[in-house]
C-alpha positions in Angstrom: -26.0 25.5 -55.7 -25.4 28.4 -58.1 -25.8 31.9 -57.0 -28.8 33.6 -58.5 -28.1 37.1 -59.6 -30.1 38.6 -56.5 -27.7 36.9 -54.3 -24.4 38.1 -56.2 -26.1 41.6 -56.1 -26.7 41.5 -52.6 -23.4 40.3 -51.5 -21.6 42.8 -54.0 -23.8 45.6 -52.7 -22.6 44.7 -48.8 -19.2 44.6 -49.8 -19.2 47.9 -51.6 -21.0 49.6 -48.7 -18.5 48.4 -46.5 -15.7 49.8 -48.7 -17.7 53.2 -48.8 -18.3 52.9 -52.4 -22.3 53.2 -52.2 -24.4 54.2 -49.1 -26.3 52.2 -46.5 -30.1 52.5 -45.9 -30.0 52.5 -42.1 -32.3 49.3 -42.2 -31.0 46.1 -41.0 -31.6 42.6 -41.7 -30.5 39.2 -40.2 -29.0 36.2 -42.1 -27.6 32.7 -41.0 -23.9 32.5 -42.1 -22.1 29.4 -41.0 -25.0 28.4 -38.5 -24.8 31.9 -36.9 -27.3 34.5 -37.1 -25.6 37.8 -38.3 -26.9 41.2 -38.6 -26.3 43.7 -41.5 -27.2 47.0 -42.8 -29.1 46.8 -46.1 -27.3 48.7 -48.9 -28.7 51.2 -50.9 -30.4 49.9 -54.2 -28.3 49.3 -57.4 -29.6 48.0 -60.4 -28.7 47.6 -64.3 -29.8 50.1 -66.6 -32.5 47.9 -68.2 -33.9 46.9 -64.5 -34.1 50.8 -63.8 -35.8 51.1 -67.0 -38.5 48.4 -66.3 -38.8 50.0 -63.0 -39.9 53.3 -64.6 -36.6 55.2 -64.2 -34.2 56.6 -66.7 -30.5 56.9 -65.8 -29.8 60.8 -65.8 -27.8 62.0 -69.0 -24.0 62.3 -68.4 -24.0 59.3 -65.6 -21.5 56.6 -66.2 -21.7 53.5 -63.9 -18.8 53.1 -61.5 -20.1 49.8 -60.1 -19.3 46.8 -62.2 -19.4 43.1 -61.3 -20.6 39.8 -63.2 -24.1 38.5 -63.3 -25.8 35.6 -64.8 -27.0 36.1 -68.7 -28.4 33.7 -71.0 -28.5 33.8 -74.9 -31.7 32.3 -75.9 -32.8 30.6 -79.0 -33.0 33.8 -80.9 -29.4 34.6 -80.0 -30.2 37.7 -78.0 -28.4 38.0 -74.7 -30.4 39.2 -71.6 -30.2 39.2 -67.9 -31.5 36.4 -66.0 -34.6 37.6 -64.4 -35.5 36.8 -60.8 -37.0 33.4 -60.4 -36.5 32.1 -63.9 -33.3 30.3 -63.0 -35.1 27.1 -63.5 -37.9 28.1 -65.9 -38.5 26.3 -69.2 -38.1 29.9 -70.9 -34.2 29.5 -69.9 -33.1 27.1 -72.6 -30.4 28.9 -74.1 -26.7 29.2 -72.9 -26.0 30.7 -69.5 -22.8 32.5 -68.8 -21.5 35.3 -66.5 -20.8 38.8 -68.0 -19.1 42.0 -66.5 -22.4 44.3 -66.1 -22.6 47.9 -65.0 -24.9 48.9 -62.4 -26.3 52.5 -61.2 -27.4 53.6 -57.8 -30.8 55.6 -57.2 -28.8 59.0 -57.2 -28.1 58.4 -60.8 -31.6 57.8 -61.9 -35.0 59.9 -62.2 -38.4 58.8 -62.8 -39.3 58.6 -66.3 -41.4 61.4 -67.9 -44.5 60.6 -69.7 -44.3 61.8 -73.1 -47.7 62.0 -74.5 -48.7 63.5 -77.5 -51.5 66.0 -77.9 
């Protein structure tokens, strides 16, 4: 079974937290690993530029990602690449070519809520 982007991001986040690159949240979760229940701290959120944008945030000007690793992308019929969305791995929408691509991630400290630009 191939790992989903969410699984890849969680595993990389835990690794980066254990290395002191990103912070932990102080909250804990349990997972079964090799038949044994293990408890681990949940790392802080990291997302791609596009995912933060979809969540209503903007990466602050001048910020550069210091977290990079490969996640799944696909090239659809229109030739545009995009990150595979959660739950879409088996979707009929995903009929293009899937591949792994090095991707930049940002922490919550590097983003701010988008300002609504309303015209008068």
